[in-house]
C-alpha positions in Angstrom: -4.9 12.1 19.7 -3.4 12.2 23.2 -2.1 8.7 22.8 -0.4 9.6 19.4 1.3 12.7 21.0 2.6 10.6 23.9 3.9 8.0 21.6 5.7 10.6 19.4 7.3 12.1 22.5 8.5 8.6 23.7 10.0 7.8 20.3 12.3 10.7 20.5 13.9 9.8 23.9 13.8 6.1 24.5 15.3 2.9 23.1 13.0 0.4 21.3 12.8 -1.8 24.4 11.9 1.2 26.5 9.4 2.3 23.9 7.7 -1.1 24.0 7.4 -1.0 27.8 6.2 2.6 27.8 3.8 2.0 25.0 2.3 -0.9 26.9 2.0 1.2 30.0 0.3 4.0 28.1 -2.2 1.7 26.5 -3.0 0.1 29.9 -3.7 3.5 31.3 -5.9 4.4 28.4 -7.8 1.0 28.2 -8.2 -0.3 31.7 -10.9 -2.8 30.9 -9.9 -6.3 29.7 -12.1 -9.3 29.1 -10.4 -12.2 31.0 -12.9 -15.1 30.9 -16.5 -15.9 30.0 -18.6 -18.9 31.0 -21.3 -19.9 28.6 -24.0 -22.5 29.3 -25.9 -24.2 26.5 -28.8 -26.6 26.3 -28.7 -29.1 23.5 -31.0 -32.0 22.6 -28.4 -34.8 22.1 -25.0 -36.0 23.2 -23.9 -35.7 19.6 -24.8 -32.0 19.6 -23.0 -31.5 22.9 -19.8 -33.2 21.6 -20.0 -31.1 18.4 -20.3 -27.9 20.4 -17.3 -28.8 22.6 -15.2 -29.7 19.6 -16.1 -26.4 17.8 -15.1 -24.5 21.0 -11.8 -26.4 21.1 -11.0 -25.5 17.5 -11.7 -21.8 17.9 -8.4 -19.9 18.0 -10.0 -16.7 19.4 -9.7 -18.0 23.0 -8.4 -20.9 25.1 -11.0 -23.3 26.2 -10.0 -23.5 29.8 -12.7 -25.9 31.0 -15.8 -27.6 29.7 -18.5 -29.9 31.1 -21.2 -32.0 29.5 -24.1 -33.2 31.7 -27.1 -35.3 30.8 -30.2 -34.0 32.5 -33.7 -35.4 32.9 -36.9 -33.6 33.8 -39.3 -35.9 35.7 -43.0 -35.5 36.6 -44.6 -38.0 38.9 -41.5 -40.2 38.7 -41.5 -40.4 34.9 -39.0 -38.8 32.6 -40.9 -36.2 30.5 -37.9 -34.5 29.0 -34.2 -34.9 28.7 -31.3 -32.7 27.4 -27.6 -32.0 27.7 -26.2 -29.1 29.6 -22.8 -27.9 28.1 -20.7 -25.3 30.0 -17.7 -23.7 28.3 -15.2 -21.6 30.1 -13.4 -19.4 27.6 -10.1 -17.7 28.5 -9.3 -14.5 26.6 -6.5 -12.8 28.6 -4.1 -13.6 31.4 -5.4 -11.9 34.5 -1.9 -10.8 35.6 -0.8 -9.4 32.2 -3.8 -8.8 29.9 -2.6 -7.7 26.4 -5.7 -7.7 24.2 -9.0 -5.9 24.2 -11.9 -8.0 23.1 -15.5 -7.0 22.4 -18.0 -9.8 22.7 -21.5 -9.5 21.1 -24.3 -11.9 21.6 -27.2 -12.4 19.2 -30.6 -13.4 20.4 -32.9 -15.2 18.0 
């Protein structure tokens, strides 16, 4: 309600460019928390799954995939490999730290 009143007031006195700048400033004052970046780490069983996970992240248009890694890991016991897996790390960029413009809400589901 306060935001709407402020925007109506601004509409009566400013040019469209000034409104755009003021509107942005008002929104920034009302919503000061912006998601900038997340880093997610996954464990997958095969290199094929790791590559698929990375390709899916690259194709997602909800963020910019800023960085990714894919590491083969081995678990050893008494010098023998008892388990192996791939560790995939994805750095997802949602907003520019200097000029954030979008509020994101991220939810995680635990199975």
